N, C-alpha and C positions, 0 to 999 in steps of 0.2 A: 555642583558640577562633578563629573566623574573623576574619581581618583585614578590618575594614570598608572600609578604603581599597581593598583588593584587589577586593572584591566590587563596589564602585562603579566601579572602573576597567574591569574586564573581566568583570563579572558576566554570566552567561548570560541569555538571554531568558526571560521568564516568560509564563505563559498568563493569560487573563482570570481574575480572582479572583471570589470570591462577590460578588454584587451588593450595593451599598451603598444603604440605604434613602433616602439623601439625594439620589441622582442617578439613580434608575431607577424604573420603574413596579412596581406590585404584581404585575402579570402576569409580569414578568421574574423577580421573586423567586420566584414560584410555579413558573415553568418551571425555574429553577435547582434548586429543592428537588426537583422531579420527576427531574431529571438525577441528583442525589445518591442519591435512592431507587432509581433504575434501576440504578446501579452497585452499591449496597449489596445489592439483591435478587439480582444475579448472584453476588456473593461468597457470599451466604447459600445459594443453591441449589447452587452448585458445590462448596461445602465442607461443608454441614450437612444440607440437606434436598433431595436430588435429585428432579427431576420426570421424568415420562415424556418420552421424547426428542422426539416430535412436539409435545407440549404446550409444552415448554420453548422449542423453536425458534420456534413460532408466536408465543408471548408475547414472545420476544426481538425478532422483527421488528415485531410490533404496537407494542411500546414505543418502538422507534426511529422508527417512522412518526409516532406521536403526539407524541414529543418534537421531531422535525424540524419538523412543521407547527406545533406549539405554539410553538417558539422563533421561527419566522417570524412568527407572529401577535403574539408579545410584542414583537419588534423593530419591528413596524409602528407601534407607538405612538411610536417614537423617530425614524422615518424622516421626513426633511424633503422630502416629495414635492411637486411643483408641483400646484396646484389645477387640475383639469380638470372643471368642473361637469357638462358634458353626459356625458362618459365615466363620471364617478363615479356619476351617477344611473342610467345603463344597467347598469353593473356591480353597483350596489347591488340592482337588481331581479333581475338574473340570479343574483347570489350568494344572494339570498333564496330564489329558486326552487330552486337546487341544495340549499340547506340544508333546505328543506321536503321535497324528494324523498328525501334520505338519512335524514331524521328518520322519514319514513313507513316506510322499509326497516327502521330500527332498531326502530320500534314493532311491525312485523310479526314481526320476530325475537323480540321480547319476548313477544308473544302466543304464539308457538310454544313458548317455554320454559315459560310459565305453564300452557299446556293440555296439554303433553306428559305422558303417563302412563308411568312405568317399566314395561317389559315389552311395550310396543307397538312396532310397527315404525317409526313416525314420528309426528310431531305431526299434528293435524287439517289436512287439505289447505288449508282456507280461510285458515289463519293465514299461509301463505306465498304466497298468490296474487299479491300485488303486490311481494313482497320483491325478486326478481331484477331486474326492469326498473327499479324505482324506485332501487335501489342503483346499478346501472350508469349510468343516465341522470344521476342526481345527481352521481356521481363525475366522469364525463366533463365535465358542464357546469361543475362547480367548477374543474376543471383548465383548461378553455378560457377561462373567465371570468378566472381568475387570470393567464393570459397577456396578456390585453388590458387588464387593470384598471389604471386610473390611480390609483384609491384616493383616500382623503382623508387629509390630514395628521392623524396621531394617532388613526387609526381602525383597529380590528381588522378585517381582511377577513373577511366572512362566508364566503368561499370556503375559508379555512383552517379555520374552525370546521366547515364541511361536510366537509372532508377528514378531520378528526379523527373525526367521527361515522361517516363511511364506513369508517374503519379499524376502529373498535370493532364496527360491524355485520358487516363482512366477515370479519375475523379471529375474532370471536366465533362466527359461524355455522360456520366451519370447525372450530373447537374443539368446538362442539356436535355436529358431524357425524361426528367421528372414530369414535365407537362407535354413536351413535344411528342414523346413516344409513350405517354401514359404509363410511366414506370410504376407509379404507386398502385395502379389497378392491376397491372399485368404481372408484377414480380411474383415469382413462385408458382406461376400457372403455366400451362402448355402454350399460352399465347404470348409469353414474354419474348422480347426481341433478342435474338441470338447475340447481337453486339453488346447488349447489356450484360449478358452472361460472361462474355469475354472480358469486359471491363471489370466486372465484379471478381472474376477469377484473378485478374492481374492485381487488384487491390488486396485480395486475400494473400497472394504471394508476397506482396510488398509489406503487409502488416506482419506476417510471420517472420520474414527476413529481418525487419528492423527489431522485432521482439527478440530474435536470437542475438542481435548485436547488443542490445541494451539490457536484457534481462536473462540471457542464457538460454539453454536448450530445454529446461524442464517444462516451461509453459508451452513451448513450441511442440514438444512431443505430445503433451496432453491434447493440445488443439488438433494436431494431425491425427491422433487416435480417434477423436470425436468425428472429424471430417471423414475419415475412412469408414467409420461406423455408419454414416449416412448412406454410403453406397453399398456396404456389405450386409445391411440389415437382413435380407432374405436368408442368409447363411448363418445368422447368429443363433445361439441356443436359447431356449427358455424365454423369459420375459424380455430379453434383449432383441428378439426378432421383430422386424418390421418389413414393410413391403419394398423399401428401397426407393431411391430417387435418381432421376437422370441429371446430368450435369447442368443443363440449362435451368431446370427448375430449382436445383439446389443453390447455385451461385446467385441467381437473381433474388432468391428468398433470403440468403444469408446477409446480403448487404441492404437490408431494410430495417425498419424499427422493431422487427422481431429478432434481429441478430445484432450485427455490428453497430447499427444506428439506434439500438435499443437502450435499456436502462443504464448500461455501463458507460456508453458514450454520452448519454444525457447528463450523467453526473460529472464525467471528466470535462465536458465542455462548459460546465457552469461552476459547480462548487469546487471541484478539485483544482482547476487552474486558478480560480480566484484565491484559494487559500495557499496555494504554492507561491503565488505572487505576494501574498501577505507575509509568508515566511521569509521571502527574499527581502522584503522591506524591513522586517525585524532584524535580519542579519546585517543588511547594509547600514542601517541606522544604529547598530550596536545595541539595540534594545534586547535582542536575543542574548547577547553577552551578559546583560544585566541579570537575566533570569538565572544563568549559570552562576554568576557571582553571588547572587542572593542565596542560592542553594548552598554554596560553599560557606558563606557566613553563618547560615542557620544550622548546618549539620556537620561542618568540617571538623569541629573540635571533638565531637563524640568519638567513641571507639569505632575503628573502621570507618572514619569519617568520609573519605572519598567514595566509598561504596554507597553510603547513604545519600551523598550528594548526587551520585549517579541515579538513584531512585527518584529524587525530586526533579532534577534537571531533565532527565529523560521523559518524565511524565509531562513536564511543561512543553518541551520542544517536540516530543514524539507525537503529541495529539495533532500538531500542524503538519508534520511530515507524513507522507502517504505510505512510507515503507519502513518496516522495522529495521532492515539492514541499513537503509540510508540514515536512520537516526543513530544507529550504532557507530557508523563512520563519523558522523558529525560530532556528537557529544563524547563518544568513546575515545576519540583521539586525545581528549583532555583527561577524562576520568580514569581510564584504564592504566596509564603510566603512574598516576598518583596512587591508585589502589595497590599496584605492585610495590610502590615505594614504602607503604606502611605495613606490608607483610602479606598481602594476598598472593596466593599462587597465580601464575599467569592464566591457567585455565579457569580459576575462580573469578579473576578480574574480568576476563572476556565474557564468562557466563552471566555474571551479575549485570553487566552492561547490556547484554543481549536480552535478558529477561526484563529489565527495566524499560528498555527501548520498545520491546514488544508490548509492554503494558501501556505505552503512550498511545497505542492504537485503540485502546478502550477508554481513554480519558476524555470525558466530556469537557467542552461542548462540541469539539470537532471530531474526535475519535478517528483521526487519520482519514477523514472523509467518509468513513463507514456509516456514520449516522445519516448522511445525506442519501446514500444508496439505499439504506434500510427504509427511510421515509419514502423514497421513490418507488420501491418495490411493494411495500406493504400498504401505503396510503395512510399510515399512522402519522400524526402530526410530529414534526421535527422536535418541538419542545417536549412532547411526551417521551420521545426516545431519549432525549438528553437527561431528563429527570430520572427515567428508569435506569440509565447507565451509571448513576451516581454511586449507589451502594456497591455494585459489583466492582467499580474502579477502586473504591476505598478498600475493599477486601483484598483485591489483587496486590495493590501497593503495600498494604499493611503486611501481607504475607511475605513479600520480598524483603521488607524492612526487618521483620522478625528473623528471617533466614540470615540476613546480613549481620544483624546484631548478635545472634547466637554464634555464628562463625567467628566474629570478632572477639567475643567473650571467650570462646573455647580456645582460641589460639593466642590470646593475650595481646591483641593489636592495639595500637595507639591511634589517636586522631592526629590531625595536622596541628602544628604549633601556631600560635597567634600571629607570629611574623610571616607565616606562610599563607595567611588568609586575609581576605578583605574585611574591613570593619563593618559590622552589622549596623552600627549607628550611622555611618556615612551612607550606607545603602538605604537605610530607612528614610533618609532625607530625599532620596530619589525614587520614592514609591510611586511618583507620578508616571514612571516608565511602565507601570502595569496598566496604564490607561487604555492602550489599544485592546488588550484582552478584556478589560472591564467594559469598554464601549461595545465590543463585539457581543459579550454575554447580555449586557443590558439592552442592546438594540433587538436582539433575538427575542427576549422575553417581553419587550414592549410591543411586539407584534410586527416589527419590520421583517421584510423578506430576508432570507439568508444572503441573497446577492447584495441587497442594500446594506445589511449589517456588515458583511465582509468588506465592502467598498469603504464604509465609514471607518472600519478598523485599519485598512490600508492608509487612508488619509491621516488617521490619528498617529500611526507610526511615523509618518513623515513630519507631522507637526511637533510631536514631543521630542524629536531629534534636535529641534532648535533650542531645547533647554540643556543640551549636552555639547561637548566639543565636536560631535560628529553630525553636524548639521547637513540635512539633505537638501542640496540644491539641484539644479537641472542635471548635472553630471551624475550625481548619486541616484537620482530617480531613474535616469537612463540605465545606470548600472543595475539597479534593483529589477527593473523590467526585463533587462537582458538575462540576468541570472534566473529570474522566474521562468522565462521562456525555456532556457536550457534545462532547468530542473524539472519542468513539466513533461518533457518529451517522453521520458521512460514510462511514467504512470499513464499518460494518454495512450500510448501504443499498447501497453499491457492491458488497459481496459478494453481497447478495441479487439485485442486478441481474445480476451475473455468473452467478448461479444460473439465471437465465432462459436465458442462452446455453448453459450446460451442459445444461439440460433439453432444449433443442431438439436439441443434438448427440446426446444419448442417445436421444431419440424417433425422430429421422430416420435415425440410423445413419451420418451423414455422416463422423464420425470414422473409422469402419472403411473407408469408401471412400477417405478421404484416406490412410490407411495403405497401401491398395493402390497409390495413385499414387506414394507414396514408395518402395514396394517396386519398382515398375517403373523408377523413376529410379535406384535403387540397383543394379539389374542393369547399368546403363550405367556408373555411377560413384557410390561411396558419398559422396565429397566433394561431388558435385553434389547429391545428396539432402540432405546436411547444409546446404549453402548455401540450398537452397530452403526447408528447414525453418526456418532462421534468418530468412529474409525474411518468411515467414508469421507467425512468432512476434512479430517486431518490429511488423509491421502490426497484428496483433490486439491488441498491448499498448499501442499509441499512445493516449494520452489517459486511460489507466486507472491507478489505483494498483497497486502491485506484486502484492498478493494477488489482485485480480481478474484482472490480466493473466496471472499464472501459472496460475490456475485454468482459464481459458479455453484457454490454450496446452497445458496438461496434458491436456485433454480432446480437443483436435484433433490436436496435433503429436506429443506423447510416444508414444502408442500406435503411430504409424507408425514412429518411430525404433526402438522395441522390436521391431516386426515385421521390420525389416531386420537384426536381430541385435545391436543395441546393448544393453548391460546396462541394466536399469531405472534404476539410480542414475545412470549416466552420461547416459541419455536425459533424465531429469527435471532434472538439473543443467544440461544443455545448454539446454533451453527456459526454465528458471528464469532463467538469466543473461540471455538475450536479452529475456525479459519485463521484467526489471529495467532493462536499458539502453535500452529503448524510451523511457524518461523523458528521455534526453539525445540521442535520435535525431531529427534534422530530418525532416520539417517540423513534427511535433507533439511537441515536446520540453517537456513541462510543467515539469519541474524547471528546465530552462534558462530558460524564460520567467519562472518565479518569481524566479530569480537576476537576470535582466535587469531586472525591475521594481524590485528593491531597489538594483541598481547604477546604474540610470538609463541602461542600455545598449539598443542596438537588439536586439530579441528574436531575429531570425533569425541575426544575426552571433554572438550569444551561444550559440545552439544549435549552430552549426557549430563554434565553439571548444570547447564542452563535449564534442562528439563527438570532436574531436581529443584532448582531455585524457583522455577515457575510452576511447581506442582499444583499449587492451589488453583490455578486457572483450569486445571483438568477436573477439579472437584466442584468449583463454584457453579458451573452450568447445571449440574445435577441438582444443586440447591434451588435453582430457579424453578425446576419442575416441582419439587416438594414444598418450596416456600416462595410463592409468587410475591410475597411481601418484599422480597429483596429487590424486585423490580417496581416497587411502589404500586403493585396490583392488589393491595389489601389496605384495611384501615391503618392509620398512622401508628397506632400503638402496637399492632402486629408487625409492621415493618421495623419499628424500633427494636422489638424483641428479637426478630430475625437477625437484625444487624449485630446486636450485642452477642448473641450466641454464635453467630457465624465468625465474629472476630475472635472469640474464645477458641472456636474450632480451628481457624487458620493459625492461631498462636501455638496450640498444642501440636498441630500438624508440622509446623516449622521445627518444634522441639524434637519430634520423632525423626524427621529427616536429618537434622544436624546432630542428633545424639547429645543434646544439651538442653537443660531447662534452667534450674538455679545453678546447677553444676553438671558434671558429666552424668549422662543417662545411660545406664546399662541396658542390656537386652530386654529385661522385664519392663523397665520404665518406658522404653521406646515403644514396645508393643502396646502397653497400656495407653500411652499418649495417642497412638494411632487409633485404638478402639474409641477413645474419647472424641477424637476428631470425626470419626465415622458416625458416631451417635448424633452429632449435630448436623448431619446432612439432611435428615428427613424433615426437619422443621416442626415435628410434633413436640409439644411442650414437655412430654414425659421423657423422650429421648434427649431433648435439649438439657433437661434437668440432670439426667444421668451423666451426660457428657461434661457438664459444668462441675458436677460432683467429682468425677474422675480427675478433671484438671485441678480442682482445688486440693484434692487429696494429695496429688503428686507434687504440687507446689509446696504444700505443708511438709511432705516427706523430704523434699529436697532441701528445704531450709533447716529442717531438723538434722538431717545428715551433715549439712554444712557447719552447724554449731558443734556437732560431735567431732567432726574432722576438719577443724579450721586449717586453712593453708597459710 
C-alpha cells in the first residue's frame, strides 16, 4: 500500500477536482458535468459507435467551443472584478444586441430544419434570408464587446451566452449542409452556398477568440497573418504571390478536411483527447504521483537531486501532456522549489524544469501526441515512429542530465536527505502501478489500434487504483472524465486554430513555393538549407503547443526537406524537434516563462538559461541528417555506434556549456570540448574517432590536473 508520509512529502501535483457544492456555483457544476459527458462521449464514439468522419469532427470542435465559452461564463460568477458602472451598462446593451442577433440566426436555422422536405434541393429560401448576416454580425459584436467588457461582479456575460448560441447555430448549419446542400462537393468552389460561408466565417471567429482566451495572442496573430495572406496574395512579393481568393470560396474551403477538419482535428478528436483522459485517470488515481515519487527515490539523493528528479519525472508525465508549458506547471510546482532548496538559482531551477518538460514531448510512446500527428501526416506506421524516436529521446535527456550534473558538481550542491525522500524499497513493491504504461506499450506493439490501446490503459489506471488507498469508484471516474474534458479544451482549440493555417497553406500553395526556395538553397549547400528550415520552424512554433507547432511546420517546411532528397522520416523528425524546442527558444519561450513564474525568476534570463540547458536538441536533428542510424534507419550495429558516439558528443557539449568536466574547464578546454562535440555530428567514423579522442584526452588531462591540484 502507498506510504502516506511519502505521498505527503513528495506527492505529485493534482488537477482541479470535481466541484464541491459548498464552494462553487450551480453553473460551474453543470459545466463540469458537461466536460465529463464530453469525454465519455468521445470514448463511446471511438470504441463502440463510430460516427461519419466530418460529423464527428464538427461535433468535436463544437463541443470544445461550447465548453470553452461555457467554462468562462461559469467562472465569471466567481471573478472579483472591479465595478465599472458606465462600461458595464454599455457592454450590457451591446451584449444583449449580440445575443439577439445570434438568436435570430438560430431561429432562422430552426425554421429551415422544420420546413425542409426530404428529397428537395434545399429548404425554402425565405427561412435563411437573415441567417448569414445576423450570425456573423452577432458573433463579431459579441467578441468585440467581450474585449472591452468590464462586466459586473458575479454576473454571467451575455457575450459568452451569445458565443455559445453562435456555435450551435454555425456548427449546426454546417452539419445540416453536409448532404442537404452538398457541402462536401461545393466547398471551396464558386458554387458554394453563401450561408455556408457565413457559418464558416463565424466558426473561424469563434475558434480564434477561444484560442486567444486559452492560449494567448501568439497563435492568433500567426493565424490572422495567414488568413490575411489568402486575400492579399496578388500584392505579395516574389514566391509569396498568388491569385487571391474571394471570401465565399476561402471560408467554405477552410472549414473542410483540407483545413480545420483536416489532420490536426483528426488527431485531436481521437488520440489527443484519449490520452488527455488517460492523464486525468493517472492523476485522479494517484498513479501519476507514483511516477514522481519513484523519480525522487531513484535520483533524489544524488548531487543536485531534485533537478535530476525533474528530468525523470517530466519525461514520464510530459509525454502524456500535450504542452510543454502545461507540464512545467504540473511537475514544476513540486520540483522547482526543491531545486531552489538544494542551491539552484531560481532561473536555473525554472530553466531545467522547462527543458525537461519540453523533452517530454519527444518521449515515446506518446510524444505529447506528436507521434500520432506524424503518423497521420506521413502515413508511416505509428510503431515505426515510436522506435525511431527512442535514441533521440535518450540523447536529449542524457544531455540535460549531464548539464544538471555538471552544474551541481561545479557549485557543490547536495542531494536530498533520506528523511526527505520516499523509500525506494517501498516503491519497488508498488511497481504494479507502472501497469497502465506497460499495458499501453504492450498493446501498441501487439498490433492493437492506438485507440484500443489507449482505452485499455485508461481501464488499467482505474483497476490498479484498487490496489492503493485511492480507489476509483463512480465519483472518482466522474472526476477524471470531467478533468479530462477541462484539460482537453485548450489543445483541441489550438489544433483547430492550427488547422486554419494548414488550410491557407493548402489553398494558396505557399508550401510548394517554400519547397522550391529550399531546393534552390540546397543547390548551394544542404546544411544551409537545413539551417534555414530550422529557423523557420522555430519561428513558426513560438508561442504554440507542440501539436500545433509541428502541424504547421509539417505543412510548410517538411515538404521542402523531402524535395531536396531527405527521407520523409528524417525530414519530419527534423521539423518536429525544432517545433518542440521553440518552447525554450528566446524570445517567446512559453515553457521557460512558465518555469520562471513558479521559480520567481526573471523570464528572459530563464529562457536564455533553458536554451543553454536544452542546447543538444538544436544539434541532434542535424545528426539525423548525417546519421540516419539515430532513427533506426540503418543496420543495428551502425545505430549502436551512432548512439555511443552521440552520447559522448552530448557529454562533451554539456561540459563546454557548463565550463566543467572533471573540474573547472578554462577557455581552451571549453573550446576543445566544443570542437569534439561538433566532430561527432557528421556520423562519419573518422570524425567520430577524432571526437572521441579529443574527449578522452581532455578527461585524462582533467584527472591529471586534479591529482596535481587536489582540493
